[in-house]
C-alpha positions in Angstrom: 0.3 -14.1 13.2 0.5 -13.2 9.5 3.2 -10.9 8.2 1.6 -8.3 6.1 3.5 -5.6 4.1 1.8 -2.9 2.1 3.4 -1.3 -1.0 1.8 2.2 -2.0 2.9 2.8 -5.6 2.5 6.2 -7.3 0.0 7.3 -4.7 -0.4 11.0 -5.2 -2.2 12.3 -2.1 -0.2 13.1 1.0 -3.5 12.8 3.0 -3.9 9.2 1.5 -0.4 8.3 2.6 -1.0 9.6 6.1 -4.3 7.8 6.3 -2.6 4.6 5.2 0.1 4.8 7.7 -2.5 5.3 10.4 -4.6 2.4 9.2 -1.5 0.2 8.8 -0.5 1.0 12.5 -4.0 0.1 13.6 -4.0 -3.2 11.9 -0.5 -4.1 12.7 1.0 -4.1 9.4 4.7 -5.3 9.4 6.0 -2.5 7.0 4.8 0.0 4.4 6.9 0.7 1.4 6.2 4.0 -0.5 7.3 3.6 -4.2 7.4 5.4 -7.4 6.4 9.1 -6.8 4.4 8.4 -3.7 5.0 11.3 -1.1 6.8 10.2 2.1 7.5 11.7 5.5 10.9 13.2 6.4 13.8 10.6 6.5 17.4 10.8 7.6 19.1 10.7 4.0 16.2 12.8 2.5 17.3 14.2 -1.0 14.2 16.4 -1.5 14.5 20.2 -1.3 14.0 20.9 2.5 11.0 23.1 1.8 9.3 20.3 -0.2 10.3 17.6 2.3 8.7 19.5 5.1 5.6 20.4 3.4 4.9 16.7 2.4 5.9 15.7 5.9 3.4 18.1 7.6 0.6 17.0 5.3 1.2 13.2 5.8 1.5 14.0 9.6 -1.9 15.7 9.8 -3.7 12.5 8.9 -1.2 10.0 10.2 -1.5 11.5 13.7 2.0 10.0 14.8 1.7 6.8 12.8 4.5 8.1 10.5 6.7 7.5 13.6 5.0 4.2 14.7 4.9 2.3 11.4 8.1 0.8 9.9 8.1 2.4 6.5 10.7 2.8 3.7 10.8 4.8 0.5 12.2 3.4 -2.7 11.3 4.7 -6.1 11.9 1.3 -7.7 8.9 -1.0 -7.0 10.5 -3.8 -9.0 13.4 -3.9 -6.6 11.1 -4.0 -3.6 9.0 -6.8 -5.2 12.2 -8.9 -5.9 13.3 -8.4 -2.3 10.0 -9.5 -0.8 9.5 -12.4 -3.2 13.2 -13.6 -2.1 12.1 -13.3 1.6 9.0 -15.7 0.8 6.3 -13.0 0.4 3.3 -13.7 -2.0 2.8 -10.5 -4.0 -0.8 -9.5 -4.3 -2.2 -6.5 -6.1 -5.5 -4.9 -4.9 -7.2 -4.0 -8.3 -10.2 -4.5 -10.4 -9.4 -6.8 -13.3 -10.9 -9.7 -15.2 -8.7 -12.3 -13.5 -9.0 -10.9 -10.1 -10.0 -13.1 -7.2 -12.7 -11.8 -4.7 -11.2 -10.8 -1.3 -13.6 -13.1 0.6 -12.5 -16.1 -1.5 -8.8 -15.5 -0.9 -7.1 -17.7 1.4 -4.3 -15.4 2.8 -0.8 -16.8 3.1 1.3 -16.3 6.1 3.6 -13.7 4.4 1.6 -11.4 2.0 2.7 -8.1 0.4 -0.2 -6.0 -0.8 0.3 -3.4 -3.7 -1.8 -0.4 -4.0 -1.9 1.9 -7.0 -2.4 5.4 -7.9 -5.9 7.1 -7.0 -7.0 7.4 -10.5 -5.6 4.7 -12.8 -4.7 1.9 -10.3 -1.7 -0.4 -10.7 0.1 -0.3 -14.0 -0.5 -3.6 -16.0 3.3 -4.5 -16.2 3.3 -4.7 -12.4 0.0 -6.7 -12.3 1.6 -9.0 -14.7 4.3 -10.0 -12.1 2.0 -10.3 -9.3 1.3 -13.8 -7.7 -2.5 -12.8 -7.1 -4.9 -10.0 -8.0 -7.4 -9.3 -5.4 -10.6 -7.4 -5.8 -13.1 -6.0 -3.3 -16.8 -6.8 -4.5 -18.8 -3.8 -5.1 -22.6 -3.6 -4.5 -23.7 -0.2 -5.1 -23.6 2.2 -8.1 -20.0 3.4 -7.6 -17.3 1.5 -9.4 -14.6 1.9 -6.9 -13.5 2.8 -3.3 -11.0 5.4 -2.2 -7.6 3.6 -2.3 -7.1 3.8 1.5 -10.6 2.6 2.3 -10.0 -0.2 0.0 -6.7 -0.8 1.5 -8.3 -0.9 5.0 -10.8 -3.5 3.9 -8.1 -5.6 2.2 -5.7 -5.4 5.2 -8.4 -6.4 7.6 -9.4 -9.3 5.5 -5.6 -10.4 5.1 -5.3 -10.2 8.9 -8.6 -11.9 10.0 -9.6 -14.3 7.0 
């Protein structure tokens, strides 16, 4: 079975984080990293002010419906450190982003160990992060809208990686 890891970088919405964790649980994702300023559930060594930590936890839990306790997740502000660690562990680093050099998801032959980076809801993944990825993947669009919600796109990509 493929080992798939998701990195949610600079995601703003607690509801998107909760939905991502729930989707990751349903698709058997090995681990989710919450990097940059992405909100995260309560954790043992939490450095946030207690009222902020609890507010974010409650909002994430509302959509995660328990997945925040089922899914192995880790918070780390430094995405570069996470990428380096995963690459050293043999993971192919893939970004889910619309770009000129992006490979269409249906054409991508998923490796056994894949880390999928998701970006912020509005501007996506920063160019300096895209530049260090092994692959940039894109979900083909057929309607008039130019993009999907980040978690809807993540769900499609995670499913495609799981069952190519």
